[in-house]
N, C-alpha and C positions, 0 to 999 in steps of 0.2 A: 575113819572114827565111830564107825558104825556098834552101836548097844543093842541088844537085844530087852537092856531092862533100860527103866528111865534115866537119863542124866538128872542130877540135878543142880539148880540152878547157883551158881557162884562157890560149887566147891571144886576142889581138888577132882579134876577125871581123867588125866593125861599125861605121862613125864616123856619128855623127847631126849635122847640122850644125842650129842655131840660126837659124831666118830670120825677119823680122818680115813677107814676105810672100812665100806661095806660087809665085803666079802668077810673079811674077816672078826670084824666085830659079831657077824653073826656067825661066826666060827666058834667062837670062845663064849658068849652064851648060850648057847646050845650046849656046848661042851660040860660048859660049868654049874648052867642051869636048868638045862632040858628046854630052856626057851623054843618055843615056834615061831615063828613068821610069815607075816603076809607082804609080797613084793610091790611097791607100786613107782617100779624103774632103777633107775642105776642107782640114783640118789635118796632113795628111802624105803624102812623097810618096816612095817608095823609088827610090835611086838602083841602077840595073841595070848588073849588072859590064860590061863589054868585049862577054865572049863571049854576055854575054848571057840565059845561064844562071843565074844568079842574084842576090844583090843584096850589095853593097860598102857602104853606107849610106843614109843617109836625109835630107829635109829636114824638119828638124820645127817648124812653124809655132808661135811665143810674141810675147808682147808686144814683149819686148825680148831681147836679145843679153846673156845672161850671160856674165861677164868667164870665160878661163878657155878659151876657144875650142870647138871641135867635143867632143862628147862620145865619148870610145872605147868602145864595148863588149867584153867578153868574151864567149867562151860556157864553159855549164856545162853537162854530163854529168851534173852534180847540184846543181841551184840550194842547197837545202837546205843543204847539206852546205860552199857555197860560203860563204853568209853565215856558217857558223859558223867559217867560217876566213879568212873578212874581220875579222871582231870579234876570233876570237882572236889575229889578229897584230895589233890597235892599230888597225885599220880603223873609222868610224863607218857605219853604215848608215841613210843621208838618208833614201831613199824604196823602200818595197816591204817584199817581195817583191811586187809586183802581176801580174794577166794582162794581158793584150795579144793586138790578134791576130797570132801566131804563137808564142804561147809564154806563159812568167811572167820575170819581171826586177826586177832591182834598182838601185840605186842606192846609192854608196857613197865616201867621203872616206876618201883616203888622210892618214898623221901628217902632210905637209905640205899636207892641204888641197886637193889635186887632186881631183875628181869624177870618178868613170868608172862605167860599166854593169858589169852580168853576165847574163845572158838565158839560156835554157833552152827546147828544142821542150814541155816539158811542166812 
C-alpha cells in the first residue's frame, strides 16, 4: 500500500475486494476497466492507481465473499491510538492489530455491524 503522496490520517485510503479466484478476478477487472495489478503472492494482488504511482485497493483471496461488500481501509498516523479511539467510540476490534507487508492494521465493526479496517505504515 505504498503511496508517493502523503496519506491522510483517518481518511478512506484503500478498498479491498474479496475474491474466490485471483487470476479470474484480475482478468475480469483488467478486461472490464483496464486495471493493472501488483502481485504479492498467490493470495493478494494490489490494484494500481490510474497514475501507476500508488495503489488504490487490492484483490484478496478467500474461500467465500463475505456479506457487506468490499473492505474499506482508513489510514492512521498512529495505529494504537486509532484502536483506542474505535473502542472508546463504541466500535469493536474484530481482528488485529497485525503486521502485513507494508505495515500494521486492524479490522473493526461499527455499532451497526459494518466492518472496516485501519492501516498504518508502522
